[in-house]
C-alpha positions as CSV (number, residue, x, y, z in Angstrom):
1,M,93.2,-12.9,6.2
2,G,90.7,-13.6,3.8
3,S,90.4,-11.8,0.2
4,T,87.0,-9.3,0.1
5,N,86.0,-12.2,-2.0
6,E,86.6,-15.0,-0.3
7,S,84.8,-13.0,2.9
8,K,81.4,-12.6,0.5
9,S,81.0,-15.8,-0.9
10,H,80.1,-17.0,2.6
11,G,78.5,-14.1,4.0
12,S,76.2,-12.0,2.2
13,Q,75.8,-11.9,-1.6
14,Q,73.6,-9.2,-4.5
15,V,70.4,-9.7,-5.8
16,L,68.9,-7.5,-8.4
17,I,65.5,-8.0,-8.7
18,C,63.0,-6.2,-11.4
19,N,59.4,-5.4,-12.0
20,E,60.3,-5.9,-16.2
21,A,62.9,-8.0,-18.2
22,N,66.4,-7.2,-18.9
23,A,67.1,-5.9,-15.6
24,K,64.5,-2.5,-16.7
25,G,61.4,-0.9,-14.8
26,H,62.0,-0.7,-11.0
27,C,64.7,-2.5,-9.7
28,E,66.2,-3.6,-6.7
29,Y,69.7,-4.0,-6.0
30,A,70.9,-5.4,-2.4
31,V,73.1,-7.4,0.0
32,Y,71.5,-10.9,1.2
33,E,72.7,-12.7,3.9
34,L,73.1,-16.6,2.9
35,E,70.7,-18.8,4.7
36,K,67.9,-16.7,5.4
37,C,64.8,-16.2,3.3
38,Y,63.5,-12.8,2.2
39,N,59.9,-11.3,1.3
40,L,60.6,-9.4,-2.0
41,P,60.0,-5.9,-1.5
42,A,57.3,-4.2,-2.3
43,G,56.3,-3.5,-5.6
44,L,58.0,-7.1,-6.9
45,I,55.7,-9.7,-4.7
46,N,54.7,-11.5,-8.2
47,N,56.0,-8.5,-10.2
48,A,59.3,-9.9,-10.2
49,A,60.6,-10.4,-14.4
50,T,64.4,-9.6,-13.3
51,F,66.0,-12.1,-10.5
52,A,69.5,-11.7,-10.9
53,P,72.4,-13.5,-8.4
54,D,75.1,-11.7,-8.9
55,G,78.0,-14.4,-8.5
56,E,78.7,-17.6,-9.0
57,A,79.8,-18.3,-5.9
58,F,76.2,-18.7,-4.9
59,Y,72.1,-19.7,-6.0
60,C,69.1,-18.6,-4.9
61,Y,65.9,-20.9,-4.4
62,P,62.8,-17.8,-5.6
63,Y,59.3,-19.5,-3.8
64,I,55.4,-18.8,-4.2
65,M,54.9,-18.0,-1.2
66,E,56.0,-15.8,1.5
67,C,58.8,-17.1,4.4
68,G,58.0,-18.9,6.6
69,G,54.6,-20.2,4.7
70,I,53.3,-23.2,3.8
71,C,53.5,-24.9,0.5
72,R,50.4,-26.2,-0.8
73,S,51.6,-26.0,-4.4
74,P,50.6,-29.9,-5.6
75,T,53.7,-29.2,-8.3
76,G,56.0,-27.8,-5.9
77,C,56.9,-24.1,-4.7
78,T,60.5,-23.3,-6.2
79,M,61.0,-22.9,-9.7
80,G,64.5,-24.4,-8.7
81,A,67.4,-23.1,-8.2
82,V,68.7,-19.7,-10.0
83,S,72.2,-19.0,-10.1
84,F,74.7,-16.4,-12.2
85,D,74.2,-18.9,-15.1
86,Y,70.7,-19.5,-15.3
87,P,70.0,-19.0,-19.2
88,H,66.2,-16.8,-17.7
89,K,67.6,-14.8,-14.7
90,F,67.1,-11.6,-16.8
91,N,63.9,-12.7,-18.6
92,L,61.5,-14.7,-15.5
93,T,58.7,-14.3,-18.3
94,A,59.9,-17.0,-19.9
95,V,59.0,-20.1,-18.1
96,G,56.1,-18.0,-16.2
97,W,57.5,-16.9,-12.6
98,N,57.1,-13.4,-12.9
99,K,54.1,-13.7,-11.5
100,Y,54.8,-15.8,-8.5
101,I,58.0,-15.4,-6.9
102,T,57.4,-14.2,-3.6
103,S,60.4,-14.7,-2.0
104,F,63.6,-16.0,-1.9
105,D,66.8,-17.6,-0.1
106,C,70.1,-17.5,-1.3
107,H,73.0,-20.5,-0.8
108,R,76.9,-20.7,-1.2
109,N,77.9,-22.8,-4.7
110,T,79.8,-25.7,-3.1
111,T,80.1,-26.3,-6.7
112,A,81.6,-23.3,-8.0
113,E,84.1,-23.2,-4.8
114,A,85.0,-27.3,-6.6
115,N,86.0,-26.0,-9.8
116,Q,88.7,-23.3,-8.7
């Protein structure tokens, strides 16, 4: 029988999303399934300065389009992986993504498991 952390790392993870930097303003802190796309909650679409995965067992890809949307940006539609260790997770304004994030999906971090 697996521990809570073990089953958590293979199923769902928590992400903190706020409209202001440093986890301030309107925030949503919820559990999200891995390998599933989520549109940001109303009020946070294109308005999320904090996007903070809570734990090293997973990482998330923020996207500029809604789930199922077609990427039409010549520079790409994600800023890349955001993990627990990402330096700007509490201030996406530092990289300009607070105005773009619309959806995201999360994936298990197999590198973190290999390092344990």
